[in-house]
N, C-alpha and C positions, 0 to 999 in steps of 0.2 A: 732368268732371275733366280738367285740363290734361295735355297730353303731358309726360312726364318730361323735365326739363332738369337735367343734373348738372354741378356745379362740382367739379372734382378739384384739390385742392391737391397738386401733384406734385413732380417732380424725382427720382423713384426709378424703378428698373426695374419695380416693381410698379405704379406709376402709369401707366407707358407700356403695360403689359399691360392695365390696366383701360381706358384710353382706346380701345385696339383692340377689346376685348371689348364695350364699350358701343356703339361705332360699328357693329360687326358685328350687334349686337342691334337696331339702328335707334333707339338712344337718343341724344338730343342731349347733347353733352358739350363743355365748355370746360375745358382744362387750364391751370392757373396755376402758373408757376414763379417762385421768389423772385428770380432774377437774380443769384445770387452766383457763378455759374460763367460765364465769358466765352463758352464754346462748349458749351452744354448739349446733351445728346441729346434731341431733340424727339419727342414722341408724335405719333400721327396726329391729324388734326383741328385745330380752332382752338386757338391758344395765346396766352395773355397772359403778360407778364413784368413783374415788379415787385411791390412790397408793396401793402397795402391801407390802411395807416394805422391799424393796430390793430383791435380787435374791432368798434368802431363803423364803421370804414370797410368792413370785410368785411360787416357786416350790411347796410349801404347797398348794397353791390355785389350781394349776394344778392337784396335786395328789388327794386332797380331792374332787374336782369337777369331777374327772374321765374324764378329757379332753384327747382326743386322738391326737390332733394336736394344735400347737401354731403358729399364724401368727403375725409377727411384722409389722404392717401397720401404725406406728407412722410417724411423720415428719422425712424426711431424715436426719435432723441434731440432732435428739434425740438419741445421741450416748449412753448415760448412760442406757436408757431403753432397747436399742437393746442388749447391753452387758449383762445386767441382764437377759434378755430373753434367750440368748444363754446359760448362766450358769445354769439357772433354768431348761431349757428343757433338758440339758445334765444330770443333777442330777436325774431327774425322768424318763429319757428315753422316752421323748415325742418328736416326730419330729417337727422341727421348720424351718420356712422359712420367709424371709423378702419380703414384697410387697412394692416396691419402685417405684414411678413414674420416668420415664426417666428424667435425668437432662438436662440442656441447653447447654451442650458442643457441641451438634450437631446443635444448632440453626444457621441459616444463618448468623447472625451478631456476632457470638461468637468470631470470629477472630479479631474483632475490639474492643473488651472489654479488660479491664485490669483485669487479674485473680490474686487473692490473696490467700495465704495459710491460713490466719487467719484474725480475725477482726482488730487486731492492724495493720497488713500490709495493709489491705483494707483502714483503716482510713488514713494512711500515703499516700497511692496512691491517694486517693480522694483529699487530701489537695493539691496535685500537679496538679490536673486537673480542679479544679473549686473553686468558692467562696461560692456558695449557694447549699449545698447538700440536696438531698432527701434520707432519711434513711429508708429503708424498710427491715431491717434484723430481726425485731421482738423485742418484749418488753424485753425478757430475755437477750438480747445481749447489751442493752444500756449502761451498765457500761463500756464497752470497748470504748465508745464515750464520756466519761466524760470530756476529754480535749476540747471538742467542746462546753462546757457550755456557753462560751461567743461569740459563733458564731450564725448566723441566720441559723437554720436548720429546715427543714420540716421533720416531723416524722409521719409515719403511723403505727398504732397499732390497735389491736382489743379491748383491755381493757384499761381503763384510766390509766395514769401514776400518781403516788402518788405526786410527786413534780418535774415536769419538769423544766429545766432552763428557766428563763424569756424570753429569745430570741428564744426559740424553739416554733414552731407552730406544735401542735399535732392534727392529723386527726384520728378520730376513724372510722374505716371502715374495712370491710372484703370482700374478693373476692366472686364471680368472678368480674373482672373489664373489661371494654371495652376500646378500643384504644382512642375513642373520649373523654371519661371521663378522661383518663390519660393525654391526650394531654392538655386538659383544665387545669388540676391541675398543670402540669409542667409550663405552661405559666403564670398562675396566680401568682405563687410563684417565678418566675424568676429562676427556677432551671437550673444549668449548669453541675451538676454531680449527677448521680444516683448511690447509693450504695445499693446492694442487696446481697443475697446469692443464691447459685445454688439449689433452692427448686425444680425447674422443674414444670411441670404440666401446665394446661391451665388456672387455676384460676387467676394467677398473671402475666402471660406472656405479657399482653397488654402493660405494662409499658415499656417493652424493645422495642417494635415497636414504641411507642410514642417517646421514647428517640432518636431512630435513625432518625425519621422524623424531630425532632426539633434540631438535632445536639448536644444533651446532651451526655456527656461522661458517660460511664458505668463501674463500678467496681463490680466484682462478687467474693464472697468468695467461694472457692472450697468446694465441698461436701465431708464429711468424708466417708471412706470406711465402708462397712458392717463388723461386727465382723468376725474374722478369722473362717472359717469353716461353716459359715451360708450361705446357698444358697439364691439367690435373683431372684425374678420374677417381671415383670413389669405390669401385668394386672390381673384383678380379674378372668378371664376365666382360665388363667394359674394356678392360685392358686387352683381353683376348681378341675382342672385335677390333680394337685399335691396331694390333699387330697384323691382323688379317687385312684391314683396310690399307695399311701402309705398303702391303705387297712384299 
């Protein structure tokens, strides 16, 4: 049996934790980042940056690199990458699992939020709850909010926007955030409705606490499911055990 060699599709805090855990366990690991952020936080160990060219390209990379395991530790909303990974792993008979941080459905305040099935529904819900939205769904989702071009909107993204509407205030920042900082931001901009997605995790959770404290309504886009047939684990230690169990 070959020594395990793991390809981690990363870009998240969980992926960085996993790279550290695998390295500490003496397991060979390569982390792959999509390259959508100009200055990404890098994990320990070898890193590649860029796409694969779809499922076929990923399958060829797995085969040519003689990887024994594939872990999908991308953002929980990166559905295309997860589906490509499922297809690629099946075609070259490489075990695959998804590492996904727990969502916020179990959050103490979750029952007070408005949950939406997609971005259009979330936008409509937010319009009925407030006048000054704080939009934290990510740069790639902003086309869904084009109807808000003539509204005062606070938007937080990691990378600059090419041509934001004149009335939008764009904040360039990345987590982790703290409650006090989020409280100040909401107050300064007069926010009355927060629109986010069920990313889960500790890095961006503080805004939810701040919203509750200030009486800001919250709209959350539900998380998409993992691809059919792909197992899911929620911490790095469990993935290390999975690699060991797979042999």
